[in-house]
C-alpha positions in Angstrom: 0.0 -0.1 -0.1 1.2 3.1 -1.1 0.1 6.2 0.7 0.5 9.8 -0.4 1.9 12.6 1.8 -0.7 15.2 2.6 1.5 17.8 0.6 1.2 15.9 -2.9 -0.5 17.8 -5.5 -3.0 16.5 -7.4 -3.1 16.6 -11.3 -6.1 17.2 -13.1 -7.6 14.6 -15.5 -6.5 16.4 -18.5 -3.2 17.7 -18.7 -2.8 21.3 -20.7 0.2 22.0 -22.8 2.1 25.5 -21.7 0.6 28.2 -23.4 -2.4 26.3 -24.6 -5.9 27.4 -24.3 -8.1 26.0 -21.9 -9.8 22.7 -23.0 -13.5 23.8 -24.4 -15.9 24.2 -21.7 -19.2 22.6 -21.7 -21.8 25.6 -21.6 -24.5 25.8 -19.3 -27.9 24.7 -19.8 -29.1 28.6 -20.4 -26.0 29.1 -23.0 -26.6 25.6 -24.7 -30.2 26.7 -25.5 -29.2 30.0 -26.5 -26.8 28.6 -29.1 -29.3 26.2 -30.2 -31.7 28.7 -31.0 -29.1 30.8 -33.0 -28.6 27.1 -35.0 -32.5 27.3 -35.6 -32.1 30.8 -37.0 -29.4 29.9 -39.4 -31.6 26.7 -40.5 -34.5 29.0 -40.9 -32.9 31.4 -42.9 -31.9 28.5 -45.5 -35.3 27.7 -45.8 -36.6 31.0 -46.4 -34.5 31.6 -49.4 -35.8 30.4 -52.7 -33.8 27.3 -54.5 -32.8 28.7 -57.2 -31.1 31.4 -55.4 -29.8 29.4 -53.1 -27.9 26.9 -55.6 -26.2 30.4 -56.6 -25.1 31.4 -53.4 -21.4 31.0 -52.8 -19.5 30.7 -49.5 -18.9 34.6 -49.2 -22.4 35.2 -50.1 -23.7 32.8 -47.3 -21.2 34.4 -44.8 -22.8 37.8 -45.8 -26.3 36.6 -44.3 -24.8 35.4 -41.1 -26.0 38.2 -38.4 -23.3 37.2 -36.1 -19.7 39.1 -35.9 -18.0 36.3 -33.4 -17.9 32.9 -32.2 -19.4 30.9 -31.0 -22.6 32.4 -32.6 -21.3 32.9 -35.8 -20.4 29.1 -36.1 -23.5 27.8 -34.8 -25.6 29.9 -37.3 -24.1 28.7 -40.1 -23.9 25.4 -39.1 -27.8 25.7 -38.9 -27.8 26.9 -42.4 -25.4 24.0 -43.9 -27.5 21.7 -42.3 -30.8 23.0 -43.6 -29.1 22.7 -47.1 -28.4 18.9 -46.7 -32.1 18.4 -45.4 
């Protein structure tokens, strides 16, 4: 039996590299819900566009439709938009 001394340091389960950003945190329930609504906004935006117009959009034009300026909102809206294209 190998007992640790009271002054032994406890390491976290996931080691971090020096200078690396922390591991992504799980969003709170409220934040997860808000992001799901943003995903739905992107999905709805794609469904409001006429099919022939949607086919002509390139990546830059799709990005210009996104009302969010920063992540994670911008990424979630784009994910909703692109998932609507595949459904």
